[in-house]
N, C-alpha and C positions, 0 to 999 in steps of 0.2 A: 556571358552570364557565369559567375562563379558562386558555387554553393559549398559552404564549409559545414560539415556535420560531425557531431560528436561520434567518435568511433564505437561508442557503446549503444548506438541506435541501429539495431539490426537491419540489414538490407537497405540502408540509406543510400549507399552508392548505386545499387541496382534500380532502386525506386526513382531516384532523381537523374538518372544517366541521361534521359532525353530532355531534361530541363536545362542543362548547362554542364559545365566542368565541375566535377564533384571532387572535394578533398575531405577525407575523413581524418580527424585529429583527435588524439586523446584529450580529455577534458583539461588535464593539467598543463597542456601545451597551448591552450587557447589564449590569445593576447591581442592587444590592438594591432600590433605589428603583423601578426598572422592573419588578421581580418582586413587589413588595409584595402585590398582590392576585392573584398567579398561583397556580393550583393545580398545573398540569403544565408542566414545562420540557423541551423537546426541544433538545438542543445538539449541537455538534460539539466537536472537539478544540482549537479555537483559543482557548478561554477556560477558565480554572480555575473549577471548580465546588466551592466550599468555604464555610466559615463567613462569610467576608467577603461572598460573593455572596448567601447564602441566609438569613443571620441577619435575623430580623424579618419574614420573608416568610411567605406561606401555602402555599408549595410543598410538595406532598405526595408528588410523584413526579417523578423525573429520569430521562430516557432519552437516551443519547448514540447518535447515528447513525454510530458508528465501531466498529472492531473493538477498538482499545485503549481503556482508561479510566483511565490513569494521570493524567489531568487532572481526575479527580473524587475528592474526598476521601470515600471510602466509609465510613470510621470516623465521620465527622461525620454522614453520611446515616443510618448505622445508629443513632447515639445519638439523633438527632432522630426516628427512626422514618419517615423518608422512603424511599419505595420507589425502586427502581433497576433499570434494564435497560440493556444495550448491544446491539450488533448484531454479534455474532460471525460472521465469514465473510462479511458483506455485501459486502465489496470484495476478498475473497480473489482471485477470479478476475481482477479489475482488476490487482492487483499481479503476479500471475503473467504477465499479458500485457505488463506493463511489463518484466518480466524477459526475456521472449522478444525484445522490440525491443531492449533493451540488449545481449543476447547476440549478436544479429545485427549490431549496430553494432560491438560488440567484435570480433567475428571479421572483419569487413570491414576494420577499422582495423589489426588485427595481421596479417592475411594468413593466419590459421589457420582450419582447419575445425573447427567445433563437434563434429562426430563423432569427432574425434581428441583431444578435450579431456576432462578430468575436472573434476567440480564437487563441492564439499562443501557440503551444505545443512545449515545449523545452525538447528534449530527446524523441526519437521515437523508443524505444526499445520494450521489451515485454509489458510493460504498456502503454507507449505513443502511440504505434500503435493502441492499442485497444481504447484509448481515441479518437484518430483521427477518426476511423471508426464510433464510436458511436456519436460523435459530428457532424459529416457530416450526419449521419442519422437524427439528430435533425434539419438539415437544416442550421447549423451554417457555417460561412466562416472560414475555418480552414488553418492555416499557420504552417508549420513544419520546426523546426530547429534542427539539429543534426550533427555538424561538423564531428565527427569521422565516423558516418555512412555515410555521404555524401562523404567523402574521399574514403570509401571502396566501396560504391555502385555506386557513380557518377550519381545519379538520379536528374532529374530536379525538383522533388517535394520539395526539401529542399531549404530554403531561409536564407539569412544571418540574424543574430539576430537583426540588425537594422531595418529590415523589419517587425519585430514583434512588434515594439514599438508603432504602432498605433492600435493595436488590443484592443478590449474591455476587454479581459481576457488574462492573461498569466498563463499557468499551467506548473509547473516543474515536470519532471519525469527523473531526471538524478541521477547517482550514486554520492557519495561523494568521490572526489579525490582532492589531494593537489599538485600534481606535473604535469608538462607538459603544453602544449599549451591549453589544454581543462580542466584544473583544475576548479573544481566546488565549492570549499570552498569559501564561502562569494561571490559567483558569483553575487548574487543580493545585491548590496551595494548602497550607496547614489547615485553614478553616474548612475547606472542601473535604480533605481527608478525614478531619476529625468528625464530620457528620456522617461518614459512611457507616454502614452496618459493621460492627466488629467482626473481623476475620473475612471481610470482602476481598475480592480480587479486582485489581485495576489493570486494564489492558490499554495500551496506547500504541496505535499504528497510524496515527495522524501526523503530527509534527512534534518533534522533541520538546520545544519551548511551551507547548500547551501545559506541560507538567513542570512544576518547580522541582528541580532535582533534589535540592536541600531538603525541602518538605517531604519528599518521598523517602529519602534517607531516614528522616526522623520517624515517619509513620511505620516503616518496616522495622526499624531498631526497637521501637516501643512495643511492637506486636500488635498495634492497632489494626494494620493492614495485614491480611492473611497472605496474600501474594500479589506479585506484580509480573506483568507480561509486557516487555518493551521491545518494540522494533525500531522505534525512533528515540533519539537522544538529544539533549542540549549540546550545543558546540560541536556538532559532527564536523569533521571526522575525529577531532581531538575530544572524544567523549571521557566522562568520568568513569574509568575502568573499576574504580572501587565500588561502584554501584552494581556492576555485573554479577558478582557473587551473591548479591542480596535478592535478585529477581528469580522468579521460578523458571522463566523463559526469557532469554535475551538474544536478539538477532540484529544484524547490522544494516538496518533500513532496507530490508529486501521483501517486505510483505508483498509489494506490487511488482516484484521482478520476475514474475513467471515469463517464460519466452513468448507465450501467446499475448500477454499484456504488453510487453515491449513491441511486439510487431503491430499490435493495434495502434500504439503510439506512433510508430513510423507511418502506418497508413494515414492517420489523422493529420500529422504534420505535412506529409507529402501532398495530400488533397488541399490543405490550407495553402501551401506554396503554389500549387497549380491555380487555385482560385485567385490568389494575389496576382499571379503572372498572367492571368487570363488565357490559360491553356487547358485543354481537357485532361483529366486524370485517367491514365491508361494502366498503371502498374497494378498487378493482381497479387494482393497479399496472401490470399488463400493458396494460390499455386506456388508460392515460395516456401511454404511451411514443410519442414521435414516430417516424416512419419513419427508417431510417438513411440517411446520406449516400451510402454505397456498398452498396447491396443486392446487387449482383452484380459479381464480379471475374473477368475472363477471363484465363487464364494458358496460355501454350503451354509444355508440359513436354517436348516431343519433343526427344530428344538432350541434355537438360540434366541436370545433377547435382541430385538431390532438394534438397539444402540451398540451392542457389541459387534454386530455385523457392519454397521456404518463406521465405527471406529477402525475396524480392519481395513475397510475400503479406502477411507481417507488417508490413513497412515501408510498404506501401500503406495499410494500415489504422491503423497507429500507428508514426510515426517519432519516437523519443524525442529525436532531435536537435532537433526543434522546441522542446521544453520546455528543453532544455539551452541553446539560443541565447537564450531569454528570460531565463533566470537570469543569464547572463553579461553581459547588457545593464546590470544593476544597477551593477556595478563598485563604485567607492568612494562612491557616492551617499550623502550623510548621511541621506537618508530611506529607507535600504535596508530597514529593518524593515517599513515600510508597503508599499514595493514588493513585498517577498517576500510579505507577506500578501495583497496584491492579486492576485499571480499564483495563488494558491490560490483566493481568493474569486471571482475572475472567470475561472476555468478554462473552457477551450472544451469543447463537448460531445463528448468522445471516446466513441466507442461500442465495445462488446465485439465480438470476433471473430464470435461466434455469429449476429450480425445480418447477416453477409455470406455469400452462397453463392458458392463457387468453381467457376467453369465451366473445367474442366481439359481441355486438348487434349494427348493423348499422355501419357506417363509411366506408370510401372507401378502396379499396385493398391496396393502399399505406400506410394506417395506419398499417395494419398487417405487412407489410414489415418493417416499422420503428420499431415496437415492436420486431420483430424477430431480427433485427440488434442490439437491445439493449440486446438480450439474452433471451427474453421470448419465451415460446412456444405460438404462436398465431394462 
């Protein structure tokens, strides 16, 4: 049994060592020749997994350690009888924590209080539902839109997309799809942006092609859109670098790249591989995790506004401006594609909020509840 794993899947070798011979390979080095005698392929979203990659190989099972799977040709896998699994929800918390950092920076730069703002969340699945809970904890007015889920659940909490257009912030958490009534490819186009409240902020941490980049250029240039926060871009890794200076926050598709989120993905694809092979899952992901850099954070909340304390806590653990600064360094470098990929591949070990206990002095009980809702141990 031979298993090939993307080298950017942490602990893949350790997790799968009892399943067979494990070879970790950089995503850029994956090829049909490299996979010729491979039985199980564990990948991430940086390479297309299709006929070109798998034709002539022995691959019987593919698992991607990511929420999305638009990089995998599922029809081809089905025709070949190749098993498949993804890692839904594995990095959902990571993306929601990215959102908290971005919102804190946005509030600081605009001089507005988050508790006085409204946010429209488009897509309320694994990621969006967490964003809803955390933004409600911040005191924001939250509007939810998810037509497929609304049809399935029939709940009154969902509103039509038109009712989101007056929100101060629109945040996208949808998969990339091109067919059907709910297709999301270029969902945010000129018409969509023209309907937004003047001065609104658009946040996209879903998939780059959900937003029409040319339309976004026009909306920002005209002043119609107040600000944009982009973690995902069209044509990654060869993104349109001329758009980067126009966004308030720009990051290299790393919203879901917390170390905890990546290890969750490893655990899920490992367990899926065990299920496919019919063997028990024995690897302990929790036991493999290193201690956090900031296990304890002391905060003095006496006489301070709750939101100021929350902002201090969030940015102490993860300040999105660090990743924004790294992306802007690329500039017009002819090697921008490789540099963009390197920022993702060599991403620092960002840890989830739940690894840090808040030692709070002063402040009302409600503040502790808010911090706990964001994921901290308070």
